[in-house]
KOLSEZA-769863 format. One line per field, with one value per residue: z, y, x of N, C-alpha, C, O in turn; residue in one letter; residue number from 1. Coordinates in steps of 0.1 Angstrom, whole numbers, always signed. Last residue first. Layout:
N
n_Z = (Z:...) .
n_Y = (Y:...) .
n_X = (X:...) .
ca_Z = (Z:...) .
ca_Y = (Y:...) .
ca_X = (X:...) .
c_Z = (Z:...) .
c_Y = (Y:...) .
c_X = (X:...) .
o_Z = (Z:...) .
o_Y = (Y:...) .
o_X = (X:...) .
r = (A:...) .
k = (NUM:...) .
***
This chain:
131
n_Z = (-931:-944:-947:-920:-900:-867:-842:-812:-783:-754:-724:-702:-666:-643:-647:-683:-715:-742:-774:-803:-828:-840:-856:-848:-821:-821:-831:-811:-790:-800:-800:-772:-751:-725:-692:-660:-632:-631:-614:-618:-644:-666:-691:-717:-732:-761:-780:-811:-827:-838:-814:-794:-775:-755:-738:-718:-710:-689:-684:-657:-640:-629:-619:-637:-657:-672:-674:-695:-717:-716:-722:-748:-761:-758:-774:-799:-803:-804:-828:-847:-846:-856:-882:-893:-892:-911:-934:-935:-915:-890:-880:-858:-867:-868:-841:-832:-847:-837:-810:-814:-827:-806:-786:-799:-803:-777:-764:-764:-745:-716:-694:-700:-704:-705:-716:-717:-729:-721:-741:-746:-745:-754:-733:-737:-730:-714:-720:-750:-774:-804:-833) .
n_Y = (+100:+85:+60:+52:+68:+79:+63:+66:+55:+62:+53:+64:+62:+49:+22:+19:+8:+14:+9:+15:+27:+33:+22:-3:-2:+17:+0:-19:-2:+6:-20:-27:+2:+5:+11:+27:+46:+79:+106:+139:+137:+114:+113:+102:+106:+99:+104:+100:+98:+109:+115:+125:+141:+138:+152:+147:+159:+156:+166:+169:+176:+192:+165:+138:+132:+110:+96:+79:+97:+108:+85:+80:+104:+101:+78:+88:+111:+100:+85:+105:+119:+98:+95:+120:+118:+98:+112:+132:+122:+138:+156:+171:+190:+173:+168:+193:+195:+172:+179:+201:+190:+173:+191:+204:+184:+179:+197:+188:+167:+173:+179:+208:+202:+208:+197:+197:+182:+172:+166:+130:+102:+84:+58:+23:-5:-26:-34:-30:-35:-39:-32) .
n_X = (-439:-457:-445:-443:-467:-465:-485:-503:-519:-539:-554:-579:-580:-574:-581:-579:-576:-554:-541:-521:-523:-557:-577:-585:-590:-611:-631:-634:-642:-667:-680:-680:-674:-651:-664:-662:-666:-652:-638:-651:-629:-612:-586:-565:-536:-518:-489:-475:-443:-420:-404:-431:-456:-485:-513:-540:-571:-599:-632:-654:-686:-705:-726:-735:-752:-729:-705:-707:-710:-684:-668:-677:-668:-640:-635:-643:-627:-602:-605:-610:-585:-568:-578:-572:-545:-541:-550:-531:-502:-481:-462:-467:-485:-507:-511:-519:-544:-558:-561:-578:-600:-610:-616:-637:-656:-664:-680:-706:-708:-688:-670:-651:-615:-581:-549:-513:-485:-452:-425:-421:-423:-452:-465:-467:-488:-496:-522:-537:-561:-542:-524) .
ca_Z = (-925:-941:-959:-928:-908:-881:-847:-827:-790:-769:-731:-715:-679:-644:-637:-669:-706:-729:-765:-791:-826:-832:-859:-862:-825:-816:-838:-824:-788:-798:-813:-782:-757:-739:-702:-673:-637:-631:-622:-610:-630:-662:-678:-713:-719:-755:-769:-803:-820:-847:-824:-795:-788:-756:-751:-718:-720:-690:-691:-666:-646:-629:-621:-627:-644:-673:-664:-682:-713:-714:-709:-738:-760:-751:-759:-794:-802:-793:-815:-845:-843:-842:-872:-892:-884:-897:-929:-933:-928:-894:-893:-856:-864:-880:-849:-827:-848:-851:-814:-807:-834:-820:-784:-794:-814:-784:-763:-773:-759:-723:-699:-694:-708:-697:-719:-710:-732:-720:-732:-749:-733:-757:-740:-730:-739:-713:-707:-744:-760:-798:-819) .
ca_Y = (+107:+99:+68:+55:+57:+83:+66:+65:+58:+59:+57:+57:+67:+63:+30:+16:+14:+7:+16:+8:+16:+37:+36:-1:-12:+21:+12:-23:-10:+16:-12:-35:-8:+8:+3:+25:+33:+70:+94:+128:+141:+122:+110:+109:+100:+106:+97:+109:+92:+105:+105:+122:+137:+139:+147:+149:+152:+160:+157:+175:+166:+197:+180:+142:+135:+117:+107:+73:+88:+116:+92:+70:+101:+112:+78:+75:+112:+109:+78:+95:+125:+104:+84:+115:+128:+95:+100:+136:+124:+128:+150:+160:+195:+178:+157:+188:+205:+173:+167:+203:+200:+167:+181:+212:+191:+169:+199:+200:+164:+174:+166:+202:+208:+203:+204:+194:+193:+170:+176:+144:+110:+90:+70:+35:+6:-22:-27:-34:-31:-34:-36) .
ca_X = (-428:-461:-448:-430:-462:-465:-472:-504:-507:-538:-541:-576:-584:-570:-589:-575:-585:-557:-550:-523:-514:-545:-572:-582:-581:-598:-627:-630:-629:-656:-678:-673:-683:-654:-657:-668:-663:-663:-636:-647:-630:-624:-592:-578:-541:-529:-495:-483:-454:-430:-400:-417:-451:-471:-507:-526:-564:-585:-623:-645:-676:-691:-724:-725:-758:-741:-706:-705:-721:-696:-667:-679:-682:-647:-632:-649:-642:-605:-601:-620:-598:-566:-578:-586:-551:-537:-557:-545:-509:-491:-460:-458:-471:-502:-507:-507:-533:-554:-553:-566:-592:-606:-605:-626:-649:-657:-666:-703:-707:-701:-673:-662:-628:-592:-561:-526:-494:-467:-431:-419:-418:-440:-467:-461:-484:-482:-519:-524:-559:-555:-524) .
c_Z = (-935:-936:-957:-940:-916:-889:-862:-832:-805:-774:-745:-720:-691:-657:-638:-660:-692:-720:-753:-782:-813:-831:-851:-865:-840:-821:-834:-832:-802:-797:-811:-795:-768:-744:-716:-681:-650:-637:-620:-618:-627:-647:-676:-700:-716:-742:-763:-793:-812:-840:-833:-806:-787:-770:-749:-731:-719:-701:-692:-672:-656:-634:-620:-629:-634:-659:-664:-671:-699:-710:-706:-724:-750:-750:-752:-778:-796:-792:-804:-831:-839:-838:-858:-882:-882:-888:-915:-928:-925:-907:-897:-869:-862:-878:-862:-836:-844:-853:-828:-811:-827:-827:-797:-792:-810:-796:-771:-772:-768:-738:-705:-701:-700:-702:-710:-714:-726:-723:-732:-739:-736:-746:-743:-739:-731:-723:-706:-731:-755:-783:-814) .
c_Y = (+114:+107:+82:+63:+61:+71:+70:+70:+56:+62:+52:+62:+58:+69:+45:+25:+9:+15:+7:+16:+8:+24:+40:+12:-10:+11:+16:-11:-14:+9:-2:-28:-15:-2:+7:+16:+31:+56:+85:+115:+145:+125:+119:+104:+108:+99:+105:+100:+103:+98:+100:+112:+135:+135:+148:+143:+157:+152:+163:+164:+173:+187:+183:+157:+139:+119:+115:+84:+82:+108:+101:+76:+90:+109:+89:+75:+100:+110:+87:+88:+115:+111:+89:+104:+125:+106:+96:+123:+128:+132:+139:+152:+183:+183:+162:+176:+200:+183:+168:+191:+202:+177:+175:+202:+198:+175:+189:+203:+176:+173:+166:+189:+202:+210:+199:+203:+189:+183:+174:+153:+124:+100:+76:+47:+17:-11:-22:-27:-38:-31:-31) .
c_X = (-419:-449:-452:-434:-450:-460:-473:-490:-509:-525:-542:-563:-580:-573:-585:-583:-581:-566:-551:-533:-515:-536:-560:-576:-577:-587:-613:-625:-624:-643:-667:-671:-676:-664:-660:-659:-670:-659:-649:-646:-644:-623:-604:-583:-553:-533:-506:-490:-462:-442:-411:-415:-436:-467:-492:-520:-549:-578:-609:-636:-667:-681:-709:-722:-748:-748:-719:-707:-720:-707:-679:-678:-685:-662:-640:-647:-648:-620:-605:-617:-609:-579:-577:-588:-566:-544:-554:-552:-523:-498:-470:-456:-462:-488:-501:-502:-520:-543:-549:-556:-579:-597:-600:-614:-637:-650:-658:-688:-702:-699:-687:-665:-639:-604:-572:-537:-508:-474:-446:-426:-415:-436:-453:-463:-478:-478:-505:-522:-546:-552:-537) .
o_Z = (-931:-937:-966:-944:-918:-885:-869:-827:-810:-770:-748:-722:-689:-660:-634:-664:-689:-718:-753:-783:-813:-833:-854:-876:-844:-824:-842:-840:-805:-802:-820:-801:-773:-740:-718:-678:-651:-645:-610:-628:-635:-639:-682:-698:-712:-742:-762:-796:-807:-847:-835:-807:-780:-775:-744:-734:-720:-701:-694:-666:-664:-632:-612:-639:-623:-651:-657:-659:-692:-700:-695:-715:-743:-740:-742:-771:-787:-781:-794:-823:-830:-826:-849:-874:-871:-876:-907:-919:-913:-910:-906:-869:-865:-887:-868:-838:-851:-861:-831:-813:-834:-833:-799:-796:-818:-799:-771:-780:-777:-743:-699:-713:-695:-704:-708:-716:-730:-718:-743:-729:-728:-739:-736:-751:-720:-724:-696:-731:-755:-780:-818) .
o_Y = (+120:+119:+90:+72:+73:+65:+65:+80:+46:+72:+41:+74:+46:+80:+53:+33:-3:+26:-5:+29:-3:+13:+50:+14:-14:+15:+19:-12:-14:+14:-1:-29:-10:-14:+13:+14:+32:+55:+85:+114:+153:+117:+129:+92:+120:+87:+118:+90:+112:+91:+88:+103:+142:+126:+158:+132:+169:+140:+175:+153:+181:+189:+177:+161:+142:+110:+124:+80:+81:+111:+101:+73:+92:+112:+86:+72:+101:+110:+82:+85:+117:+109:+84:+103:+126:+102:+93:+125:+127:+144:+131:+142:+184:+181:+156:+174:+202:+181:+165:+193:+203:+173:+174:+206:+199:+171:+190:+211:+174:+177:+160:+188:+191:+222:+187:+215:+179:+194:+174:+149:+131:+105:+75:+46:+21:-8:-15:-15:-50:-24:-21) .
o_X = (-409:-449:-451:-426:-448:-450:-482:-485:-514:-519:-546:-561:-579:-569:-593:-591:-580:-564:-550:-533:-512:-540:-554:-571:-566:-576:-605:-615:-612:-633:-658:-660:-666:-663:-671:-647:-682:-650:-655:-653:-649:-618:-606:-583:-552:-534:-505:-496:-456:-450:-412:-422:-429:-473:-487:-522:-546:-579:-608:-634:-672:-669:-702:-716:-752:-748:-721:-711:-729:-714:-683:-686:-695:-668:-646:-656:-657:-625:-611:-627:-616:-583:-584:-597:-572:-547:-563:-561:-528:-500:-467:-448:-450:-479:-492:-490:-510:-534:-537:-544:-569:-586:-588:-603:-627:-638:-645:-684:-695:-688:-696:-664:-637:-604:-573:-535:-513:-470:-452:-432:-408:-444:-444:-462:-482:-466:-503:-519:-545:-542:-542) .
r = (A:A:S:E:T:V:S:K:V:L:R:V:G:D:T:A:V:H:H:G:D:V:V:S:G:L:I:A:A:S:L:P:D:L:E:W:S:A:S:P:T:A:T:L:H:L:G:L:S:G:D:A:T:T:L:R:L:H:A:R:A:G:A:T:G:E:S:A:E:V:M:Q:T:F:V:E:S:V:A:L:K:L:D:D:L:E:D:I:S:F:G:A:E:A:G:L:A:A:V:F:L:R:L:T:A:A:Y:E:N:R:L:P:V:E:V:D:I:P:D:G:G:P:L:S:I:N:P:D:E:S:M) .
k = (131:130:129:128:127:126:125:124:123:122:121:120:119:118:117:116:115:114:113:112:111:110:109:108:107:106:105:104:103:102:101:100:99:98:97:96:95:94:93:92:91:90:89:88:87:86:85:84:83:82:81:80:79:78:77:76:75:74:73:72:71:70:69:68:67:66:65:64:63:62:61:60:59:58:57:56:55:54:53:52:51:50:49:48:47:46:45:44:43:42:41:40:39:38:37:36:35:34:33:32:31:30:29:28:27:26:25:24:23:22:21:20:19:18:17:16:15:14:13:12:11:10:9:8:7:6:5:4:3:2:1) .
***
């Protein structure tokens, strides 16, 4: 699945992380997502997919907010029934779009993604073979 405005995030307990919207914090978000994904039962390949997806979105947000003092990224994760939902937002919000390469990458590494005015939603499910 690629960009889908109707994707819904899993309804588990939300976990929130906020970091400065600067490139040096991309690794922090990748590691955080990988740790939660591992607890949810994702395979190594699926964890790599999640980390790549977070990197793509975070990098695009950093580029859109360049020159904005105090810009921050907020990541909300939810897990339920073998799915991980991610909602990334930026403060202050900036108008931006995924470039075509990033959109293609997301389309191949997550089950659904959607760019909206309030950020980007990503959903990834554990495959049957990994569960």
